[in-house]
C-alpha positions as CSV (number, residue, x, y, z in Angstrom):
1,M,29.7,82.7,22.8
2,D,28.7,80.4,25.6
3,R,27.9,76.7,25.2
4,R,24.2,77.1,25.0
5,N,24.3,79.6,22.1
6,F,27.0,77.5,20.4
7,S,24.9,74.4,20.6
8,K,21.8,76.2,19.2
9,A,23.8,77.6,16.3
10,L,25.3,74.2,15.6
11,L,21.9,72.5,15.7
12,A,20.4,75.1,13.4
13,S,23.2,74.9,10.8
14,T,23.1,71.1,10.9
15,A,19.3,71.1,10.4
16,S,19.5,73.5,7.5
17,M,22.3,71.5,5.8
18,S,20.4,68.2,6.1
19,A,17.4,69.8,4.3
20,L,19.5,70.6,1.3
21,P,19.8,67.9,-1.4
22,T,23.3,66.7,-1.9
23,L,25.0,65.9,-5.2
24,A,25.0,62.2,-4.2
25,D,21.2,62.3,-3.7
26,E,20.8,63.7,-7.2
27,Y,23.1,61.2,-8.7
28,D,21.3,58.3,-7.0
29,D,17.9,59.5,-8.3
30,E,19.2,59.8,-11.8
31,E,20.9,56.3,-11.7
32,E,17.7,54.8,-10.2
33,S,15.5,56.1,-13.0
34,N,17.8,54.5,-15.6
35,R,18.2,51.2,-13.9
36,L,16.4,48.2,-15.5
37,P,14.1,46.4,-13.0
38,A,15.2,42.8,-12.2
39,M,11.7,41.4,-12.6
40,A,8.9,42.4,-15.0
41,R,6.1,41.0,-17.1
42,V,6.9,40.0,-20.7
43,R,5.8,42.9,-22.9
44,L,5.9,42.8,-26.6
45,L,6.0,46.2,-28.3
46,L,4.5,45.4,-31.7
47,P,3.4,47.9,-34.4
48,A,0.2,49.6,-33.1
49,V,-0.1,47.4,-30.0
50,T,1.6,46.3,-26.8
51,V,1.0,42.8,-25.7
52,V,1.6,41.5,-22.2
53,L,2.2,37.7,-22.6
54,T,0.4,35.2,-20.3
55,L,1.9,31.9,-21.7
56,F,4.7,30.7,-24.0
57,L,3.7,27.4,-25.5
58,I,5.5,24.9,-27.7
59,L,3.3,22.6,-29.8
60,T,4.4,18.9,-29.5
61,S,2.9,15.7,-30.7
62,R,1.4,15.2,-27.2
63,G,0.0,18.7,-26.7
64,F,1.6,21.8,-25.3
65,V,4.8,22.3,-23.3
66,G,5.6,25.8,-22.0
67,V,5.9,28.3,-19.3
68,D,3.4,30.5,-17.4
69,L,4.1,34.2,-17.8
70,R,1.3,35.6,-15.8
71,N,3.8,36.7,-13.1
72,E,6.9,38.8,-13.3
73,V,10.0,37.0,-14.7
74,R,13.7,37.9,-14.6
75,Q,14.7,40.4,-17.3
76,E,18.2,41.5,-18.5
77,P,19.6,43.6,-21.2
78,A,20.1,41.3,-24.3
79,E,23.5,42.8,-25.1
80,K,25.3,42.7,-21.8
81,L,29.0,43.4,-21.6
82,N,31.2,40.6,-23.0
83,T,33.4,39.6,-20.1
84,G,34.3,36.2,-21.5
85,K,38.0,37.0,-22.1
86,I,38.5,38.6,-18.7
87,P,39.9,36.1,-16.2
88,F,37.5,35.3,-13.3
89,L,34.8,37.8,-14.5
90,G,34.1,35.7,-17.6
91,K,33.4,32.7,-15.4
92,I,31.1,34.7,-13.1
93,F,28.9,36.3,-15.8
94,G,29.1,33.7,-18.5
95,P,28.6,34.2,-22.3
96,T,26.5,36.9,-23.8
97,L,23.3,35.9,-25.7
98,I,25.0,36.5,-29.0
99,Q,27.9,34.2,-28.0
100,Q,25.6,31.6,-26.7
101,F,23.3,31.4,-29.7
102,T,25.7,32.1,-32.6
103,G,25.6,28.9,-34.7
104,A,22.5,27.6,-32.8
105,K,19.9,25.7,-34.8
106,I,16.6,27.4,-35.8
107,I,13.9,25.0,-34.6
108,G,10.7,26.8,-35.4
109,T,8.4,29.8,-36.0
110,L,6.7,32.0,-33.4
111,Y,3.0,33.0,-33.6
112,L,1.0,35.3,-31.4
113,L,-2.7,34.5,-30.6
114,G,-4.1,37.0,-28.1
115,T,-1.7,37.0,-25.2
116,I,-0.2,33.6,-25.9
117,L,3.1,33.1,-27.8
118,F,3.2,29.8,-29.6
119,L,6.2,28.0,-31.1
120,I,5.5,25.6,-34.0
121,P,8.6,23.4,-34.4
122,L,10.0,22.8,-37.9
123,A,10.2,19.0,-37.2
124,A,8.6,16.8,-34.6
125,A,11.7,16.7,-32.5
126,V,11.6,15.8,-28.8
127,L,12.9,18.8,-27.0
128,Q,14.7,18.3,-23.8
129,L,14.6,21.8,-22.4
130,E,16.1,23.3,-19.3
131,H,15.0,26.8,-20.1
132,A,12.7,28.7,-22.4
133,W,13.8,32.4,-22.8
134,I,12.2,35.2,-24.8
135,T,14.1,38.1,-26.3
136,H,12.4,41.1,-27.8
137,R,14.0,44.5,-28.7
138,E,16.8,45.1,-26.2
139,L,15.7,42.7,-23.5
140,V,15.8,39.0,-22.7
141,Y,13.2,37.5,-20.3
142,K,14.3,34.4,-18.4
143,P,11.4,32.6,-16.7
144,S,12.8,30.3,-14.0
145,P,10.6,27.3,-14.1
146,K,11.6,24.5,-16.5
147,P,9.1,24.2,-19.4
148,K,6.3,21.7,-18.4
149,V,3.1,20.3,-19.9
150,I,0.4,22.9,-19.9
151,R,-3.2,21.9,-20.6
152,L,-5.6,24.4,-22.1
153,K,-9.4,24.2,-21.8
154,N,-9.9,24.9,-25.5
155,P,-6.6,24.3,-27.2
156,P,-6.2,25.8,-30.7
157,T,-5.3,23.6,-33.6
158,K,-2.0,24.0,-35.5
159,A,-3.9,25.7,-38.4
160,Q,-5.5,28.2,-36.0
161,I,-2.1,29.0,-34.5
162,M,-0.5,29.5,-37.9
163,A,-3.4,31.8,-38.8
164,G,-2.2,34.1,-36.0
165,K,0.4,36.8,-36.4
166,K,3.9,35.4,-37.3
167,V,6.2,37.3,-34.9
168,G,9.6,35.6,-34.9
169,I,11.7,32.5,-34.8
170,A,13.2,30.2,-32.1
171,A,16.7,28.7,-31.8
172,L,18.1,25.9,-29.5
173,A,21.5,25.9,-27.9
174,E,22.4,23.3,-25.2
175,A,18.9,22.7,-23.8
176,V,18.1,26.5,-23.8
177,L,15.4,27.6,-26.2
178,L,15.4,31.2,-27.2
179,A,12.2,32.7,-28.7
180,M,13.2,35.8,-30.7
181,V,10.3,38.1,-31.2
182,W,11.1,40.7,-33.9
183,P,12.8,43.1,-33.6
184,T,15.5,41.8,-31.3
185,A,19.1,42.5,-30.5
186,L,20.0,39.1,-32.0
187,D,18.7,40.0,-35.5
188,K,22.3,39.8,-36.9
189,V,23.2,36.5,-35.4
190,K,24.0,33.7,-37.9
191,F,22.0,30.5,-37.2
192,K,22.2,27.0,-38.6
193,K,19.2,26.1,-40.8
């Protein structure tokens, strides 16, 4: 076999091999389909309806404080691996939601009106919040902006909010508010009343 024929044969075999799917390609596709997207809109899968939230608002004596949810926010599995007792890894990944909120204080009730999730606090406490997270089913949504004053054109009254659908409770732990829309992975956590 001369060089020219050998080169043609090598080129033909390489081209046919590159057209075949590899085991690694199949594995990557399967893993990709099971991977949770890092960012997503907050979706509540309630009986008979799916609601995509636009706002999460907390009723205060001065109006509403909350976060805008009209854009995608960071989402994570609610029950991530507990690495707290593993040296170095525990410091990188931090506590799980269950660890962070076990023993936290229940601060209010959640109501849904349209696409807005409202929190009615149990007492007129001044909340110094760094974060307002929402957990529903197996996910936790973590909007990045700190909760701020939000003004509505036609704000509902407390009575109108409470006439809406009661969908969960909220707890507070170290300046992080967690809105737990039922069902949630934290349903078995013991909270302070």
